[in-house]
DRENSE-201742 format. One line per field, with one value per residue (C-alpha): residue in one letter; chain; x, y, z. Coordinates in Angstrom, 2 decimals. Example, Ala and Ser with C-alpha at 12.3 -4.5 7.8 and 13.67 -1.06 7.14 Angstrom:
! residues 2
code: a; s
unit: A; A
px: 12.30; 13.67
py: -4.50; -1.06
pz: 7.80; 7.14
! end
This chain:
! residues 280
code: m; t; s; s; k; n; i; f; k; h; t; n; l; i; s; q; n; h; i; q; y; h; t; i; q; f; w; e; s; t; l; e; y; d; w; k; s; k; e; e; l; i; i; p; k; p; y; g; t; g; v; l; l; k; h; m; g; k; h; f; i; l; s; a; k; h; v; l; e; d; i; s; n; e; n; p; i; y; f; r; y; g; a; n; e; l; q; s; i; r; g; e; v; g; m; i; e; d; e; k; n; l; d; i; g; f; i; e; l; a; d; d; i; v; n; v; i; n; g; i; q; n; l; k; f; f; t; s; e; d; v; a; y; g; f; e; l; d; k; d; q; t; l; i; a; c; g; f; m; e; s; k; s; r; v; d; k; n; s; f; d; i; t; a; v; q; s; c; q; i; l; s; h; v; r; d; k; v; y; k; f; y; k; y; t; k; q; t; r; i; g; l; s; i; h; g; k; q; t; t; i; d; g; e; k; k; i; k; k; v; e; p; n; g; m; s; g; g; g; v; w; m; v; w; s; e; k; f; l; e; e; m; v; i; r; y; h; l; i; g; i; l; t; e; f; n; n; d; k; y; n; v; m; w; a; t; r; i; e; y; l; m; n; g; i; n; k; s; y; g; f; d; t; l; i; g; s; t; k; t
unit: A; A; A; A; A; A; A; A; A; A; A; A; A; A; A; A; A; A; A; A; A; A; A; A; A; A; A; A; A; A; A; A; A; A; A; A; A; A; A; A; A; A; A; A; A; A; A; A; A; A; A; A; A; A; A; A; A; A; A; A; A; A; A; A; A; A; A; A; A; A; A; A; A; A; A; A; A; A; A; A; A; A; A; A; A; A; A; A; A; A; A; A; A; A; A; A; A; A; A; A; A; A; A; A; A; A; A; A; A; A; A; A; A; A; A; A; A; A; A; A; A; A; A; A; A; A; A; A; A; A; A; A; A; A; A; A; A; A; A; A; A; A; A; A; A; A; A; A; A; A; A; A; A; A; A; A; A; A; A; A; A; A; A; A; A; A; A; A; A; A; A; A; A; A; A; A; A; A; A; A; A; A; A; A; A; A; A; A; A; A; A; A; A; A; A; A; A; A; A; A; A; A; A; A; A; A; A; A; A; A; A; A; A; A; A; A; A; A; A; A; A; A; A; A; A; A; A; A; A; A; A; A; A; A; A; A; A; A; A; A; A; A; A; A; A; A; A; A; A; A; A; A; A; A; A; A; A; A; A; A; A; A; A; A; A; A; A; A; A; A; A; A; A; A; A; A; A; A; A; A
px: 77.01; 77.76; 77.83; 80.36; 79.60; 79.97; 83.35; 85.02; 83.23; 85.12; 88.30; 90.51; 90.09; 90.72; 93.65; 95.70; 94.30; 93.94; 94.41; 97.89; 98.89; 98.99; 100.66; 104.61; 107.40; 109.73; 113.03; 115.59; 119.36; 121.06; 124.43; 124.29; 127.25; 127.98; 129.89; 130.43; 132.21; 132.96; 131.77; 129.92; 126.92; 124.37; 120.92; 117.57; 114.67; 111.19; 110.07; 106.45; 103.99; 102.53; 100.29; 101.05; 99.42; 99.46; 97.57; 97.32; 100.46; 102.11; 103.37; 102.83; 103.81; 101.11; 101.97; 101.95; 103.48; 106.35; 107.10; 108.21; 109.55; 113.03; 113.53; 117.17; 119.93; 121.85; 118.92; 117.27; 114.38; 114.60; 111.94; 111.85; 112.21; 113.47; 114.27; 116.50; 117.45; 116.63; 116.54; 116.53; 113.62; 113.89; 111.67; 110.56; 108.98; 105.91; 103.95; 100.44; 100.33; 97.04; 95.83; 94.32; 97.83; 96.88; 99.83; 100.02; 102.29; 103.53; 106.64; 106.54; 108.54; 111.60; 111.18; 113.34; 111.81; 108.46; 110.15; 111.34; 108.21; 106.91; 108.90; 107.96; 105.35; 103.26; 103.53; 100.94; 100.01; 96.35; 94.64; 92.34; 89.43; 89.81; 89.72; 86.68; 85.89; 83.29; 81.61; 79.45; 80.75; 78.03; 78.87; 80.47; 80.90; 83.15; 86.55; 90.09; 93.31; 96.38; 100.01; 103.64; 103.76; 107.10; 106.80; 106.57; 109.23; 112.65; 116.58; 118.47; 121.42; 123.72; 122.47; 120.46; 117.43; 114.04; 110.84; 108.09; 104.18; 101.65; 98.70; 95.52; 92.60; 89.02; 88.05; 85.10; 84.83; 84.50; 81.12; 80.70; 81.82; 85.45; 85.52; 84.28; 86.61; 89.45; 88.08; 88.66; 85.83; 84.69; 85.36; 88.90; 89.72; 88.41; 88.43; 88.80; 88.64; 91.61; 90.32; 90.53; 90.64; 90.81; 90.03; 92.73; 91.72; 93.24; 91.49; 89.81; 92.47; 91.74; 95.18; 95.34; 96.26; 97.11; 100.32; 100.28; 104.00; 105.47; 101.73; 101.51; 101.32; 99.22; 95.54; 92.10; 89.54; 85.88; 85.09; 81.67; 80.28; 77.40; 76.38; 77.15; 75.71; 75.06; 78.33; 79.33; 81.40; 84.10; 84.48; 87.36; 87.65; 90.61; 89.22; 91.78; 95.19; 96.33; 98.76; 98.20; 96.48; 95.48; 95.53; 94.47; 91.26; 89.67; 92.38; 91.93; 93.74; 93.67; 93.49; 93.29; 90.70; 92.05; 90.37; 93.17; 96.17; 94.55; 93.45; 96.69; 98.25; 96.37; 97.10; 100.73; 100.91; 98.07; 95.76; 91.94; 90.26; 89.84; 87.38; 85.42; 84.38; 88.23; 88.59; 87.30
py: 77.94; 81.82; 85.07; 86.98; 89.65; 86.38; 85.59; 88.97; 89.57; 85.71; 86.30; 86.82; 83.90; 81.92; 83.76; 83.63; 80.28; 78.06; 78.18; 80.85; 77.76; 75.16; 76.73; 77.09; 78.99; 77.15; 79.25; 78.08; 78.86; 81.28; 82.19; 86.26; 88.79; 91.80; 94.37; 96.33; 92.95; 91.59; 88.19; 86.13; 85.84; 83.31; 84.57; 82.76; 83.43; 82.50; 79.23; 78.34; 77.79; 74.27; 72.85; 71.05; 67.41; 64.64; 61.87; 58.22; 59.02; 60.02; 63.79; 65.64; 68.76; 69.35; 71.73; 72.34; 69.64; 72.34; 73.41; 70.14; 68.46; 69.84; 68.88; 66.99; 66.28; 68.56; 71.11; 71.65; 73.64; 75.45; 76.61; 79.23; 78.89; 81.29; 84.45; 84.11; 80.74; 77.95; 74.22; 72.43; 69.96; 66.27; 63.73; 61.55; 63.84; 61.88; 63.76; 62.87; 61.18; 61.63; 61.55; 64.82; 66.10; 67.97; 69.84; 68.73; 66.60; 66.22; 65.60; 62.70; 64.46; 62.49; 62.16; 64.55; 67.39; 66.80; 67.34; 70.65; 71.99; 70.90; 72.69; 75.86; 77.83; 79.00; 76.07; 73.33; 70.00; 69.44; 65.88; 64.93; 65.50; 68.82; 68.01; 68.16; 66.32; 66.78; 70.36; 72.46; 75.65; 78.18; 81.33; 83.87; 81.37; 82.93; 80.96; 82.07; 81.69; 81.57; 82.13; 83.51; 86.27; 86.89; 90.44; 90.48; 88.43; 90.19; 88.84; 91.93; 91.30; 93.34; 91.59; 88.81; 89.33; 87.63; 89.54; 87.39; 88.47; 85.49; 86.22; 85.48; 86.40; 86.37; 85.79; 84.88; 81.54; 82.44; 81.92; 79.21; 80.99; 81.04; 77.28; 77.01; 79.69; 78.43; 74.66; 73.86; 71.93; 72.12; 68.46; 68.89; 72.40; 75.61; 79.41; 81.83; 85.88; 88.23; 91.03; 94.54; 95.21; 91.98; 91.70; 90.23; 87.57; 89.53; 92.88; 92.96; 95.48; 95.87; 95.12; 96.92; 93.54; 89.79; 88.85; 85.28; 84.13; 82.40; 81.56; 78.21; 75.21; 77.17; 76.15; 76.89; 76.81; 76.48; 78.90; 79.10; 79.36; 78.00; 77.84; 75.03; 75.32; 78.86; 79.56; 81.28; 77.83; 78.51; 75.75; 75.11; 72.48; 72.72; 71.86; 72.73; 73.50; 76.45; 75.24; 78.35; 81.46; 83.74; 87.59; 87.92; 88.22; 87.09; 87.54; 83.97; 82.17; 78.53; 74.99; 71.51; 70.13; 68.43; 65.03; 64.57; 65.05; 62.88; 59.42; 60.15; 59.82; 56.88; 54.90; 55.98; 54.20; 51.81; 52.98; 51.83; 54.95; 56.35; 59.14; 61.48; 61.49; 60.58; 56.98; 54.89
pz: 113.39; 114.62; 112.83; 112.27; 115.13; 117.52; 116.70; 116.81; 120.42; 120.94; 119.08; 122.04; 123.42; 120.32; 119.74; 122.98; 123.69; 120.73; 116.92; 117.03; 119.53; 116.65; 114.54; 113.52; 111.33; 109.19; 108.41; 106.33; 106.52; 103.73; 102.66; 102.06; 101.54; 103.86; 101.36; 105.51; 106.67; 103.38; 104.76; 103.96; 106.66; 107.67; 107.58; 108.22; 105.89; 106.43; 104.90; 105.13; 107.89; 109.59; 111.42; 114.51; 115.08; 117.42; 116.17; 116.96; 119.74; 117.02; 116.61; 113.45; 111.42; 108.62; 105.39; 101.76; 99.84; 97.81; 101.35; 102.33; 99.09; 99.46; 103.03; 103.44; 105.50; 103.74; 103.50; 106.75; 108.04; 111.20; 113.79; 116.47; 120.03; 122.86; 121.56; 118.55; 119.12; 116.16; 116.34; 113.42; 112.41; 112.59; 110.98; 108.64; 105.72; 104.62; 100.94; 100.04; 96.32; 94.70; 91.31; 91.90; 92.98; 95.91; 97.50; 100.87; 102.95; 106.55; 108.65; 111.58; 114.18; 116.03; 120.06; 120.99; 118.57; 119.78; 123.40; 122.70; 121.00; 124.46; 126.36; 124.51; 125.99; 123.29; 120.58; 121.44; 119.44; 119.24; 118.46; 115.37; 117.57; 116.52; 113.21; 110.82; 108.10; 104.95; 105.95; 103.70; 103.38; 102.36; 100.72; 102.27; 105.39; 108.08; 108.40; 110.00; 108.07; 110.23; 108.91; 108.74; 106.79; 105.41; 104.82; 108.63; 109.14; 109.37; 111.18; 111.56; 110.25; 112.50; 116.48; 114.01; 116.21; 114.83; 114.24; 113.27; 113.93; 113.30; 111.56; 111.76; 109.52; 109.55; 105.85; 103.49; 102.05; 98.00; 95.75; 93.49; 90.79; 91.94; 92.29; 88.14; 86.75; 88.41; 87.57; 91.28; 93.12; 97.16; 97.75; 97.25; 97.96; 99.82; 98.45; 100.73; 99.44; 100.30; 98.06; 100.15; 104.12; 106.03; 109.72; 111.97; 114.85; 117.69; 118.56; 115.45; 113.48; 109.66; 107.74; 104.22; 102.26; 103.18; 101.95; 101.46; 100.66; 104.09; 104.63; 102.87; 105.30; 107.70; 108.48; 107.91; 110.83; 111.09; 114.40; 116.42; 119.36; 121.05; 125.09; 127.11; 130.88; 130.38; 129.17; 125.94; 124.13; 121.31; 119.18; 116.64; 114.23; 111.32; 108.03; 105.11; 104.84; 102.63; 100.01; 96.73; 96.27; 92.79; 92.58; 88.96; 88.36; 92.08; 94.87; 96.69; 99.03; 98.33; 100.91; 100.43; 102.58; 105.74; 105.21; 102.09; 104.41; 107.61; 105.14; 103.85; 106.75; 108.35; 105.11; 105.70; 108.88; 108.16; 110.82; 110.56; 110.42; 107.11; 107.31; 105.01; 101.31; 100.46; 102.69; 99.32
! end
């Protein structure tokens, strides 16, 4: 496992070539009345985040259940391509029904949407080989959370230009007392501290505050470096999906462990492979 110092040394490589390319932002279409023109305008609004996955020959977007549960033909969501173009997402929405009430779901994408995404330079499906299961995280374990904060996503109502900045932060795993306070277990969830200033993945910049709204459905990634043939190689694996946050006694973002979502997909499609502590 790598130290924070080694992660910081390689953040540009991770940011430019890997994790950020697997993260996609959702948009919804809303009506707003413009008092100047005295007419209703259709204004896109940020709606959440997803993670692009190719698994067993199928293409998915992984996300939080509460982000996906209202999607329908009458209420579509969109993703951005080009400068200001939005493409509606078509596919089959699936929810993971579990007695633990885990907030996770997925979209199996239609082939034409897969083709659109494959043609976008800064979007890329990662494969299920890059998913990690069952890791026991140490206290203060360094993890990376990626998503799109609503506060950094804007639409100019005059030009309709879209500004959206993906945010990836290097965060610490919370202590056991935080799990105990919220009555969560490490077998199902991953807690990330968002107290105080945090370091972003690009250029080691500090941000004053992580604003979790909009990041639901984004990924939590474990990253380390190791030597291979005298070269330093970055390894990264998806270990969870962001689902909720607390800002009362503790400032913490929560993710559901990825094995619950992957096993839900495997069961839904009759794939033989079941993994981790959730396979029974």
